[in-house]
C-alpha positions as CSV (number, residue, x, y, z in Angstrom):
1,M,75.6,76.9,43.0
2,K,74.6,73.6,44.3
3,F,75.0,74.8,47.9
4,I,72.4,77.5,47.3
5,S,70.0,75.1,45.7
6,I,70.3,72.6,48.5
7,A,69.8,75.4,51.1
8,R,66.8,76.7,49.3
9,L,65.3,73.2,49.0
10,L,65.8,72.4,52.8
11,L,64.5,75.9,53.8
12,S,61.5,75.6,51.6
13,L,60.7,72.2,53.2
14,L,61.2,73.4,56.8
15,P,57.6,74.2,57.5
16,V,56.4,71.0,55.9
17,L,59.0,69.0,57.9
18,I,58.0,70.6,61.2
19,E,54.3,69.9,60.4
20,A,55.2,66.3,59.4
21,I,57.2,65.7,62.6
22,K,54.4,67.0,64.8
23,A,51.9,64.9,63.0
24,A,54.1,61.8,63.4
25,E,54.5,62.5,67.1
26,E,50.7,62.8,67.4
27,A,50.0,59.7,65.3
28,I,52.7,57.5,67.0
29,P,53.0,58.8,70.6
30,G,55.7,57.7,73.0
31,E,59.4,57.4,73.3
32,G,61.6,54.9,71.4
33,K,59.5,55.0,68.3
34,G,61.7,57.4,66.3
35,E,62.4,54.9,63.5
36,A,58.7,54.3,62.9
37,K,58.0,58.0,62.9
38,L,60.9,58.7,60.5
39,A,59.7,55.9,58.2
40,L,56.2,57.4,58.2
41,I,57.5,60.8,57.2
42,R,59.8,59.3,54.6
43,T,56.9,57.4,53.0
44,I,54.7,60.5,52.8
45,L,57.5,62.7,51.4
46,E,58.6,60.1,48.9
47,L,55.1,59.7,47.7
48,A,54.7,63.4,47.2
49,Y,58.1,63.7,45.5
50,T,57.5,60.9,43.1
51,S,53.9,62.1,42.3
52,T,55.0,65.4,40.9
53,N,57.8,66.9,38.9
54,D,57.6,70.3,40.7
55,V,60.6,69.6,43.0
56,A,62.7,67.9,40.4
57,D,62.1,70.8,38.0
58,K,62.8,73.5,40.5
59,F,65.8,71.9,42.1
60,D,67.1,69.7,39.2
61,D,70.7,70.6,40.0
62,V,70.2,69.1,43.5
63,A,68.7,65.7,42.7
64,N,66.7,63.8,40.2
65,K,65.6,61.0,42.6
66,F,64.2,61.1,46.1
67,D,67.0,58.9,47.3
68,D,69.4,61.7,46.4
69,V,67.7,64.2,48.7
70,W,66.6,61.9,51.5
71,P,69.9,61.9,53.4
72,M,69.8,65.7,53.6
73,I,66.1,65.7,54.6
74,Q,66.8,63.0,57.2
75,K,69.6,65.0,58.8
76,T,67.3,68.1,58.8
77,I,64.6,66.1,60.5
78,G,67.1,64.9,63.1
79,S,68.2,68.4,63.8
80,I,64.6,69.6,64.2
81,V,63.7,66.8,66.6
82,A,66.8,67.3,68.6
83,T,66.0,71.0,68.9
84,F,62.4,70.3,69.8
85,N,63.5,67.8,72.5
86,K,66.0,70.3,73.9
87,L,63.3,73.0,74.1
88,G,60.7,70.7,75.6
89,V,58.3,71.0,72.6
90,F,57.6,67.3,72.9
91,K,56.3,66.2,76.3
92,K,57.9,63.1,77.6
């Protein structure tokens, strides 16, 4: 059940991703800096992922390398940011 494993992975990361997005917004304020914010989040998550085997062990049927999961995480981040923008969570 790869779908279930992927869903569990993304849902388990949701609070972390929201926290990371808010931290990136605070650290790099302003519009038009989305790529820099995304790169910051990617670097932090990739460092955490490669520093431990916890994720790989728990979700080994999803991915063995960070590059395998990054596209799914990136789309999830995009969805969170779009929702926050729509709801006015980030003040422009």
